[in-house]
C-alpha positions as CSV (number, residue, x, y, z in Angstrom):
1,M,-13.8,-14.8,16.4
2,T,-16.1,-12.9,14.0
3,E,-18.6,-12.2,16.8
4,I,-15.8,-10.9,19.1
5,L,-14.4,-8.6,16.3
6,S,-17.9,-7.3,15.5
7,R,-18.5,-6.5,19.2
8,Q,-15.1,-4.8,19.6
9,L,-15.6,-2.7,16.5
10,R,-19.0,-1.5,17.8
11,D,-17.3,-0.7,21.2
12,M,-14.5,1.1,19.4
13,L,-17.0,3.3,17.5
14,A,-18.8,4.2,20.7
15,E,-15.4,5.3,22.2
16,L,-14.5,7.3,19.1
17,R,-18.0,8.9,19.0
18,D,-17.6,10.1,22.6
19,R,-14.2,11.6,21.7
20,H,-15.0,13.2,18.3
21,G,-18.7,13.4,17.9
22,T,-21.1,11.8,15.4
23,I,-20.5,14.1,12.4
24,A,-16.8,13.6,12.2
25,L,-17.3,9.8,12.1
26,G,-20.1,9.6,9.6
27,R,-18.1,7.7,6.9
28,V,-16.3,5.6,9.6
29,E,-19.7,4.5,10.9
30,E,-20.7,3.5,7.3
31,F,-17.4,1.7,6.8
32,V,-17.9,-0.4,9.9
33,R,-21.4,-1.3,8.9
34,V,-20.0,-2.6,5.7
35,M,-17.3,-4.5,7.6
36,I,-19.7,-6.3,9.8
37,G,-22.1,-7.1,7.0
38,E,-24.9,-4.7,7.9
39,K,-24.5,-2.8,4.6
40,H,-23.2,-3.8,1.2
41,I,-21.4,-1.3,-0.9
42,R,-19.5,-2.0,-4.1
43,P,-16.6,0.1,-5.4
44,P,-17.8,2.5,-8.2
45,E,-15.2,1.3,-10.6
46,R,-15.2,-2.2,-12.1
47,L,-11.4,-2.7,-11.7
48,Q,-11.3,-1.4,-8.1
49,R,-11.4,-4.4,-5.8
50,P,-9.4,-3.8,-2.6
51,E,-8.7,-7.1,-0.8
52,L,-9.5,-6.0,2.8
53,Y,-11.1,-2.7,3.1
54,F,-13.3,-0.4,1.0
55,F,-13.9,3.0,2.7
56,P,-17.0,4.8,1.3
57,G,-17.0,8.4,-0.1
58,L,-13.4,8.7,-1.3
59,P,-12.7,9.8,-4.9
60,S,-12.0,6.6,-7.0
61,R,-9.4,7.2,-9.7
62,A,-6.8,4.8,-10.8
63,W,-4.2,7.5,-11.6
64,H,-4.1,10.7,-9.6
65,E,-3.0,13.4,-12.1
66,E,-2.6,16.3,-9.6
67,P,0.5,15.5,-7.7
68,P,0.8,16.0,-3.9
69,I,2.5,19.2,-2.9
70,W,5.5,17.3,-1.8
71,M,6.1,15.5,-5.1
72,A,8.2,18.4,-6.5
73,R,10.6,18.1,-3.5
74,L,10.8,14.4,-3.9
75,E,11.7,14.8,-7.6
76,E,14.3,17.5,-6.8
77,A,16.0,15.2,-4.3
78,W,16.2,12.2,-6.7
79,P,20.0,12.6,-7.2
80,V,20.6,12.4,-3.5
81,I,18.2,9.4,-3.2
82,R,19.9,7.7,-6.2
83,R,23.4,8.2,-4.6
84,E,22.3,6.5,-1.4
85,L,20.6,3.7,-3.5
86,D,23.9,3.2,-5.3
87,G,25.6,2.7,-2.0
88,L,23.1,0.0,-1.1
89,L,23.6,-1.7,-4.5
90,A,27.3,-2.1,-3.7
91,A,26.2,-4.5,-1.0
92,P,23.4,-6.5,-2.7
93,A,22.5,-8.3,0.5
94,S,20.7,-5.1,1.5
95,F,17.8,-6.2,-0.7
96,V,15.6,-9.1,0.3
97,P,13.0,-11.1,-1.6
98,Y,9.6,-9.4,-1.5
99,A,8.0,-12.7,-0.6
100,K,9.5,-13.0,2.8
101,G,8.3,-13.1,6.4
102,S,4.9,-13.8,7.8
103,D,3.2,-13.0,4.4
104,S,5.7,-15.0,2.3
105,S,3.2,-17.8,1.2
106,Y,0.5,-15.2,0.6
107,R,2.8,-13.1,-1.6
108,E,4.2,-16.2,-3.5
109,E,0.7,-17.2,-4.4
110,K,-0.6,-13.7,-5.2
111,F,2.4,-12.6,-7.3
112,R,3.3,-16.1,-8.6
113,L,6.7,-16.0,-7.2
114,R,8.9,-19.0,-6.5
115,P,10.0,-19.4,-2.8
116,R,12.8,-16.9,-2.0
117,S,12.7,-15.6,-5.6
118,E,15.0,-12.7,-6.2
119,N,13.2,-11.5,-9.3
120,W,11.4,-8.9,-7.1
121,T,13.4,-7.6,-4.1
122,I,13.0,-4.7,-1.8
123,Y,15.0,-2.6,0.7
124,D,12.7,-1.6,3.5
125,L,13.3,2.0,4.6
126,H,11.4,1.4,7.8
127,E,14.2,-0.9,9.0
128,P,16.5,0.7,11.6
129,A,19.5,0.3,9.3
130,A,18.1,2.7,6.9
131,E,18.8,5.6,9.2
132,E,22.5,5.0,8.9
133,Q,22.6,3.7,5.3
134,C,20.2,6.3,3.8
135,P,20.2,9.3,6.1
136,E,19.3,11.9,3.6
137,T,16.5,9.9,2.1
138,M,15.1,9.3,5.6
139,A,15.4,12.9,6.5
140,L,13.5,13.9,3.4
141,L,10.7,11.3,4.1
142,R,10.3,12.7,7.6
143,T,10.0,16.2,6.2
144,I,7.4,15.6,3.5
145,F,5.2,12.9,5.1
146,R,3.1,13.1,8.3
147,F,5.1,10.8,10.6
148,D,2.7,11.5,13.4
149,L,0.0,9.8,11.3
150,G,2.2,6.8,10.4
151,E,3.2,8.0,7.0
152,P,4.7,6.8,4.8
153,V,2.8,3.6,5.6
154,T,5.2,1.8,3.2
155,A,8.6,3.1,2.2
156,Q,11.0,1.0,0.2
157,F,13.2,0.7,-2.8
158,S,11.6,-1.9,-5.1
159,A,13.8,-3.7,-7.6
160,L,12.5,-5.8,-10.4
161,R,14.8,-7.9,-12.6
162,A,14.6,-7.9,-16.4
163,G,12.3,-10.5,-17.8
164,S,10.0,-10.4,-14.7
165,R,6.3,-9.8,-14.5
166,I,4.0,-8.9,-11.6
167,P,0.5,-10.3,-12.5
168,P,-2.7,-8.4,-12.2
169,H,-3.7,-7.8,-8.6
170,C,-5.3,-5.3,-6.2
171,G,-4.0,-3.7,-3.0
172,V,-5.5,-4.2,0.4
173,A,-7.4,-0.9,0.8
174,N,-8.7,2.2,-1.0
175,F,-7.8,4.6,1.8
176,F,-4.1,4.6,0.8
177,L,-2.4,6.0,-2.3
178,T,0.9,4.9,-3.7
179,A,3.7,7.1,-5.0
180,H,6.6,5.9,-7.2
181,L,9.8,7.8,-8.0
182,G,11.8,6.5,-10.8
183,L,15.5,5.8,-9.8
184,I,16.8,3.2,-12.3
185,T,14.4,3.0,-15.2
186,P,15.5,0.9,-18.2
187,G,13.3,0.8,-21.3
188,G,10.7,-2.0,-21.7
189,C,9.3,-1.7,-18.2
190,R,5.8,-0.5,-17.7
191,I,2.8,-0.6,-15.3
192,R,-0.9,-0.8,-16.0
193,V,-3.3,0.6,-13.4
194,G,-6.9,0.3,-14.3
195,T,-7.1,0.6,-18.0
196,E,-4.0,2.9,-18.6
197,T,-0.4,1.8,-19.0
198,R,2.6,4.0,-18.3
199,G,6.3,3.7,-17.9
200,W,8.8,5.1,-15.4
201,T,11.2,8.0,-15.9
202,E,14.3,8.7,-13.7
203,G,13.7,11.5,-11.4
204,K,10.0,11.7,-12.1
205,G,7.1,10.5,-9.9
206,F,3.5,9.5,-10.2
207,V,0.7,8.6,-7.8
208,F,-1.9,5.8,-8.2
209,D,-4.6,4.0,-6.2
210,D,-3.4,0.4,-5.9
211,S,-6.9,-0.8,-4.9
212,F,-7.4,-0.7,-8.7
213,E,-6.2,-3.8,-10.6
214,H,-2.6,-3.3,-11.7
215,E,0.3,-5.2,-13.2
216,V,3.9,-4.8,-14.3
217,W,5.9,-6.1,-17.3
218,H,9.6,-5.8,-17.5
219,D,10.8,-6.6,-21.0
220,G,14.0,-4.6,-20.7
221,D,17.5,-5.7,-20.1
222,A,18.4,-4.2,-16.7
223,T,16.9,-4.1,-13.2
224,R,14.3,-1.4,-12.6
225,I,14.4,0.3,-9.2
226,V,11.8,2.8,-7.9
227,L,11.2,4.4,-4.5
228,V,7.7,3.3,-3.3
229,A,5.9,5.4,-0.7
230,R,2.4,4.6,0.4
231,F,0.4,7.3,2.2
232,W,-3.1,8.1,3.5
233,H,-5.7,9.2,0.9
234,P,-5.7,13.0,1.1
235,A,-9.5,13.1,1.3
236,L,-9.4,11.5,4.7
237,S,-9.7,13.6,7.9
238,E,-7.2,13.1,10.7
239,V,-10.1,11.7,12.8
240,E,-10.9,9.1,10.1
241,I,-7.2,8.2,9.9
242,E,-7.1,7.7,13.6
243,A,-10.2,5.5,13.5
244,L,-8.9,3.4,10.5
245,G,-5.6,2.8,12.3
246,M,-7.4,1.6,15.4
247,I,-9.7,-0.6,13.4
248,H,-6.9,-2.3,11.5
249,E,-4.8,-2.8,14.7
250,R,-7.8,-4.6,16.3
251,V,-8.1,-6.8,13.2
252,I,-4.4,-7.7,13.5
253,E,-4.7,-8.4,17.2
254,L,-7.5,-10.9,16.6
255,T,-6.4,-12.5,13.3
256,G,-2.6,-12.1,13.2
257,E,-0.1,-10.5,10.8
258,S,-1.0,-12.6,7.8
259,T,-2.9,-10.7,5.1
260,A,-4.5,-14.0,4.0
261,E,-5.9,-14.7,7.5
262,Q,-7.2,-11.1,7.8
263,R,-8.9,-11.5,4.4
264,E,-10.6,-14.7,5.5
265,A,-11.7,-13.2,8.8
266,L,-13.2,-10.1,7.2
267,A,-15.0,-12.2,4.6
268,S,-16.5,-14.2,7.3
269,L,-17.5,-11.1,9.2
270,R,-19.3,-9.7,6.1
271,G,-20.8,-13.1,5.3
272,D,-19.6,-12.6,1.7
273,A,-18.1,-15.8,0.5
274,S,-17.1,-14.3,-2.9
275,E,-14.6,-12.1,-1.1
276,R,-12.6,-15.2,-0.1
277,R,-11.3,-15.6,-3.6
278,E,-7.9,-14.2,-4.6
279,V,-8.1,-10.9,-6.5
């Protein structure tokens, strides 16, 4: 399978090169060379260890202090988002365990969750029901994100019960950033990204790079809920975004939807056995 994937990635690059030219694909070319084991690049920061993909040349910062231009609109709309969240909370079955579906075993191991644990649950705003249950939230997301580029890549309400902990871990790629908007933020709940720890505030957002090691503690006495939205790193061009989307789709076609299987296949492709370990 690794030989097939390597060949298909090279063919894909040739197709993209014909379409966009060599200059626009310089970093993508280097990224693919890393993927197929022709070049070795380590992230510049010790605590940055993306599980699947490291794209060269992007600014590496755990916390992104300068908010995206749309963050102010998201914060202004938080009463509307909170009202629709309250409607969902009246029907708790709307939220499902985070460790569910094709990645359930992977998530249970990575986040040390019991099977079907409800300590960490989510409401997926990409589900069709969200259009009816959260119409104003969905309209806002369509306005501020680039839907034509697949943004937000992740959109969900994330609920963490009091007394829970999410252990140190890293996300799958450095070419995404993650925004959180505080909706229900009891005291005693905090997040560490890299070396800095912060808390959430209702109606306020922040952005971080989840390819950096991060963890969450909830020592409060009520459930914490935030809006999570993951989006393409702003330093990427649209050509690079197109290429990355195509590359990941090809990886999924050959390895399946399981993140664990994708990780193993990419480690074999690089010939880097150390990457097979959980991070």
